[in-house]
C-alpha positions in Angstrom: 14.8 102.5 84.7 17.7 101.3 82.5 18.6 97.9 81.2 21.1 96.9 78.6 21.4 93.8 76.4 23.9 92.6 73.9 24.2 89.5 71.9 26.7 87.5 69.8 26.4 88.3 66.2 26.1 85.6 63.6 28.1 85.7 60.4 27.2 88.7 58.3 24.4 88.1 55.8 24.9 89.9 52.5 22.0 91.7 51.0 23.0 91.7 47.4 26.1 90.4 45.5 28.7 93.0 44.8 28.6 92.2 41.1 26.1 90.9 38.5 23.7 93.8 38.6 23.5 96.2 35.7 21.6 99.5 35.4 19.4 98.1 32.7 18.2 95.3 35.0 17.6 97.8 37.8 15.6 100.4 35.8 12.1 98.9 36.7 13.1 99.0 40.4 14.4 102.5 40.1 11.1 103.9 38.8 9.3 102.2 41.7 11.7 103.5 44.3 11.4 107.0 42.8 7.8 107.1 44.0 8.8 106.7 47.6 12.4 106.2 48.6 12.3 108.1 51.9 8.9 108.4 53.4 6.1 106.9 55.5 3.7 105.2 53.1 6.2 102.6 52.0 7.0 101.6 55.5 5.1 98.6 56.9 4.2 97.4 60.4 4.9 93.6 60.5 2.5 92.3 63.2 3.8 89.4 65.3 1.4 87.4 67.5 2.5 87.5 71.2 3.8 84.4 72.9 2.2 85.5 76.2 -1.0 87.2 77.3 -0.8 91.0 77.2 -2.1 91.3 80.7 1.2 90.0 82.0 3.2 92.9 80.6 3.0 95.1 83.6 5.3 92.7 85.5 8.9 93.8 84.9 10.3 90.3 83.9 7.4 89.8 81.5 8.0 93.2 80.0 11.7 92.4 79.4 10.8 89.0 77.9 8.4 90.6 75.5 10.8 93.2 74.4 13.5 90.6 73.9 11.1 88.5 71.9 10.7 91.3 69.4 14.2 92.9 69.5 16.6 90.0 69.5 15.6 88.2 66.2 16.6 91.1 63.9 19.8 91.7 65.9 20.8 88.0 65.9 20.0 87.6 62.2 22.1 90.7 61.4 19.0 92.5 59.9 20.0 95.5 62.1 23.3 96.5 63.8 21.9 98.4 66.8 18.6 99.2 68.4 17.5 101.5 71.2 14.0 101.1 72.7 12.2 103.5 75.0 8.9 103.1 76.7 6.6 105.5 78.7 4.0 104.3 81.2 1.0 106.0 82.7 2.9 106.7 86.1 5.6 108.6 84.0 8.0 105.7 84.5 10.3 105.3 81.5 12.3 102.3 80.5 15.1 102.2 78.0 16.8 99.2 76.5 19.9 99.0 74.3 20.7 96.2 71.8 23.6 95.5 69.4 26.2 98.2 68.9 26.5 101.9 67.8 29.0 100.9 65.0 31.6 103.6 65.9 35.1 102.8 64.7 37.2 101.0 67.2 34.3 100.6 69.7 32.0 97.9 70.8 29.5 100.1 72.5 25.8 99.4 73.3 23.5 102.2 72.2 22.1 104.1 75.2 19.7 106.9 75.9 22.4 109.5 75.1 23.3 108.0 71.7 22.4 110.3 68.9 20.5 109.2 65.8 19.1 110.8 62.7 15.4 110.4 63.1 14.1 111.1 59.6 10.4 112.0 59.3 10.0 112.5 63.1 11.4 115.9 62.0 8.1 116.7 60.4 6.3 116.5 63.7 8.5 119.4 64.9 7.6 121.5 61.9 3.9 120.8 62.5 4.1 121.7 66.2 5.8 125.0 65.2 3.0 125.6 62.7 0.3 124.9 65.2 1.9 127.0 67.9 2.5 130.0 65.6 -1.1 129.7 64.3 -2.5 129.7 67.8 -0.4 132.7 68.7 -1.7 134.6 65.7 1.7 134.8 64.0 0.3 133.1 60.9 -2.9 131.6 59.5 -3.3 128.3 57.8 -5.2 130.1 55.0 -2.2 132.2 54.0 -0.9 131.3 50.5 2.6 131.2 49.1 1.7 134.3 47.0 0.8 136.2 50.1 3.9 135.3 52.1 6.7 135.4 49.4 7.9 138.8 48.1 5.7 140.3 45.4 8.3 139.9 42.7 8.7 136.1 43.3 7.7 134.3 40.2 5.1 131.7 40.9 3.0 129.4 38.7 -0.8 129.8 39.1 -0.9 126.4 40.9 2.0 127.3 43.3 0.6 130.7 44.1 -2.7 129.1 45.5 -1.0 126.7 47.9 -1.8 127.6 51.5 -0.1 126.6 54.7 -2.7 124.2 55.9 -2.5 122.3 52.6 1.3 122.0 53.1 0.7 120.7 56.7 -1.9 118.2 55.7 -0.2 117.0 52.4 -3.1 118.2 50.3 -1.3 120.9 48.3 -1.1 118.8 45.1 2.7 118.7 45.4 4.1 115.3 44.4 5.7 112.8 46.8 8.9 112.8 44.8 9.7 114.7 41.6 9.5 112.7 38.4 12.4 114.7 36.8 15.7 113.7 35.3 17.5 115.5 38.0 15.7 113.6 40.8 16.2 110.4 38.8 19.9 111.0 38.6 20.2 111.6 42.4 18.1 108.5 43.0 20.5 106.4 41.0 23.4 107.9 42.7 21.8 107.2 46.1 21.0 103.5 45.3 24.7 102.9 44.4 26.5 105.2 46.9 24.1 106.1 49.7 24.6 109.8 49.0 21.9 112.4 49.8 18.8 111.8 47.7 17.9 115.5 48.0 21.3 117.0 47.5 20.2 119.3 44.7 17.2 120.8 46.6 18.0 124.3 47.9 16.2 127.6 47.9 17.5 128.6 44.5 16.3 125.4 43.0 12.9 125.6 44.8 12.2 129.1 43.5 12.8 127.9 39.9 10.5 124.9 40.5 7.7 127.0 42.0 7.9 129.4 39.1 6.8 126.8 36.6 5.3 123.7 38.4 1.9 122.4 37.3 0.0 120.6 40.1 -3.2 118.8 40.7 -5.4 121.4 42.3 -8.7 119.7 41.7 -11.1 120.2 44.6 -11.4 116.4 44.9 -7.6 115.7 44.9 -6.3 113.0 47.1 -3.9 113.4 50.0 -0.3 112.8 48.7 2.5 112.6 51.2 5.1 115.2 50.1 8.6 115.7 51.5 8.9 118.8 49.4 5.6 120.2 50.8 6.9 119.9 54.4 10.2 121.6 53.4 8.2 124.5 51.9 6.2 124.7 55.1 9.4 125.0 57.1 10.5 127.8 54.8 7.3 129.7 55.1 7.6 129.5 58.9 11.0 131.1 58.6 9.7 133.9 56.4 6.7 134.6 58.8 8.9 134.8 61.9 12.2 136.0 60.4 14.0 133.2 62.3 15.8 130.2 60.9 14.1 126.9 61.5 16.8 125.4 63.8 16.6 128.5 66.1 12.8 128.5 66.0 12.7 124.9 67.0 15.2 125.4 69.8 13.3 128.4 71.2 9.7 127.2 70.9 10.1 123.4 71.2 13.4 122.0 72.4 14.1 124.4 75.3 10.5 124.2 76.8 10.7 120.4 76.6 14.3 120.3 77.9 15.4 118.3 74.7 19.0 119.3 75.1 20.5 117.0 72.4 18.0 117.6 69.6 19.2 119.8 66.7 19.5 120.0 63.0 23.2 119.8 63.0 25.5 117.7 65.2 28.1 119.7 67.0 31.7 118.4 67.3 31.1 117.7 70.9 28.0 115.5 70.1 29.5 113.7 67.1 31.3 111.1 69.2 27.9 110.0 70.4 26.4 109.7 67.0 25.5 106.1 66.0 27.0 105.1 62.7 24.3 104.6 60.1 24.2 101.4 58.0 22.7 100.1 54.8 19.6 97.9 55.2 16.7 97.6 52.8 18.2 100.6 51.1 20.4 101.7 49.3 19.6 98.8 47.0 23.0 98.2 45.6 25.0 98.5 48.8 25.7 95.4 50.9 23.5 95.2 54.1 25.2 96.6 57.2 27.8 98.5 55.3 28.4 101.9 57.1 26.8 105.0 55.6 27.5 108.6 56.3 24.7 110.8 57.7 23.3 113.4 55.3 23.6 117.1 55.4 20.0 117.9 54.4 20.8 121.6 54.0 18.6 124.6 55.1 15.6 123.7 52.9 15.2 119.9 53.4 16.2 119.8 57.1 12.5 120.4 57.8 11.5 117.1 56.2 14.1 114.7 57.7 17.2 116.5 59.1 16.6 116.2 62.9 19.1 114.5 65.1 17.9 113.4 68.6 18.4 110.9 71.4 16.1 108.5 73.1 16.2 110.7 76.3 14.9 113.6 74.3 12.2 111.7 72.5 11.0 110.2 75.7 10.4 113.7 76.9 8.6 114.5 73.7 6.4 111.4 74.1 5.5 112.3 77.7 4.5 115.8 76.6 2.4 114.4 73.7 0.5 112.2 76.2 0.0 115.1 78.7 2.1 113.4 81.4 4.3 116.4 82.0 3.3 120.0 82.2 4.4 122.1 79.3 3.2 125.3 77.5 3.0 123.1 74.4 0.1 121.1 75.7 -2.5 122.8 73.5 -0.3 122.4 70.5 0.1 118.7 71.1 -3.7 118.4 71.4 -4.1 120.2 68.1 -2.0 117.6 66.4 -4.1 114.8 67.8 -7.4 116.3 66.8 -8.9 114.3 63.9 -9.9 116.2 60.8 -11.7 114.9 57.7 -9.4 113.9 54.8 -10.1 113.0 51.2 -11.9 109.8 52.0 -14.1 111.5 54.6 -12.2 109.6 57.3 -10.7 111.3 60.3 -6.9 111.9 60.2 -4.6 113.6 62.8 -2.1 116.2 61.6 1.3 114.7 61.3 0.6 111.3 62.8 -0.5 108.0 61.2 -3.4 106.5 62.9 -4.1 102.8 63.8 -7.5 102.2 65.5 -9.0 99.2 67.3 -12.6 100.1 68.2 -13.1 96.8 70.0 -10.5 97.5 72.6 -10.9 101.3 72.5 -7.3 101.8 71.5 -5.8 104.3 69.0 -2.1 104.3 68.1 -0.7 107.5 66.8 2.7 106.9 65.2 5.4 108.2 62.9 8.1 106.3 61.0 11.4 108.0 60.1 13.9 106.8 57.5 16.9 108.7 56.3 20.5 107.8 55.2 21.4 104.7 57.3 18.8 105.2 60.1 15.2 104.3 60.9 13.0 105.3 63.8 9.5 104.8 65.2 7.6 107.0 67.7 4.2 105.8 68.7 1.7 106.9 71.5 -1.6 105.5 72.8 -3.5 108.4 74.5 -6.2 106.1 75.8 -3.7 104.0 77.8 -1.1 106.8 78.4 1.8 104.8 77.0 4.4 105.3 74.3 7.2 103.4 72.5 10.2 104.8 70.7 12.6 102.7 68.6 15.8 104.0 67.1 17.9 101.9 64.6 21.2 102.6 62.9 20.0 100.7 59.8 17.7 101.9 57.0 14.7 99.4 57.1 11.2 99.8 55.7 9.7 97.2 58.0 8.9 97.8 61.6 8.7 94.6 63.7 9.4 96.1 67.1 7.8 99.5 67.7 4.2 99.0 66.7 4.0 95.4 68.1 5.5 96.5 71.4 3.2 99.5 71.8 0.1 97.4 71.0 1.1 94.8 73.6 1.7 97.3 76.3 -1.5 99.1 75.5 -3.5 95.8 75.5 -1.9 94.9 78.9 -3.2 98.1 80.6 -6.8 98.3 81.6 -8.8 101.2 80.3 -9.1 104.2 82.7 -12.2 104.2 84.9 -14.7 106.8 83.8 -14.7 109.9 85.8 -17.5 110.1 88.4 -20.4 112.1 87.3 -21.5 115.2 89.1 -25.1 114.5 88.1 -27.0 112.3 90.6 -28.6 109.1 89.4 -32.3 108.9 89.3 -33.6 108.6 92.9 -30.3 109.7 94.4 -30.4 112.6 96.8 -27.9 115.5 96.7 -26.1 115.9 100.0 
């Protein structure tokens, strides 16, 4: 099912004046942003009370009204340029809705299910699926360390040598979220003023130097710290264990089995005319909101952490596979990602997903936010109700007002599945 919406834009709202800001005034903000300029924990779900009872959402008109209620305000206020929304329902029906425009020069085109976006940290889910699949096939073990995988003559600090693959996958390696170094600080400043790649200096040569001397928190009671660098190292280790570059590995083991034809780590010339143009939003700080931004070449190392390009069509297939709605050899791998394992606070945490839980209604939302260059994305699933929501934006925004709200409303509007009949007869019941 496909529907498209557009709207008349209001006058552009500037985010910051083009003058009057000096680096000295910005320094306090820069240090704050250095701690998390491109990852999940700084994102926020802005919850919006529904205007109608959730039970009405299964009616088509009510569904469209609900989506419009969430999607039109940020479009009309010019908070975002374009938005693509996809939904998956228990009967495998999918609905896709396009709002705003792609931003391609000389075009006024609605985004559609074939429009290509950079999806940021959704890339990490692909790396973790590869990790789990290769582990299940016996190609690698989560207990293997960097010292055991890298060539013997690779210089490693004592802390780096002890890092194992599961620690990289679960963000418990002790690696920092972002590097508190002068080089990273320089690239952060450049990004805030130009939108250029924040990780442009990170390649394999740089990484080897870093691992040779880094000092990490390896205390047994260390906390989980979300690390873009850690996921990049995991992707590199998968390459070394298989002898296959990550893009080819993902194509063979993930994208081809799921028929995700447009997902890749590099946009081909034939695909580029379908790429939505990214735009400034909440970041980069010193660029006017809605100014066009180039997509980033993340390079062979950092592509694992945020370099994936994809479409709504492909991610709808991914979501259906994650919910078990389509048959795929990856089913056990998806189940592994959803299994809850204890984390540093003795709570239960899935691998790769964030978890929002409502015990009263028996609902769990597993979700991922992605933010990179001039793009934002959200992918969320509710296994208990067999529904999913995907949102793709061509603006960089920390706040999600659409994806999580829409998934929660759809999940609330679907009754819980009836318990399977028991094969054990009730007391006093005869067995035929």
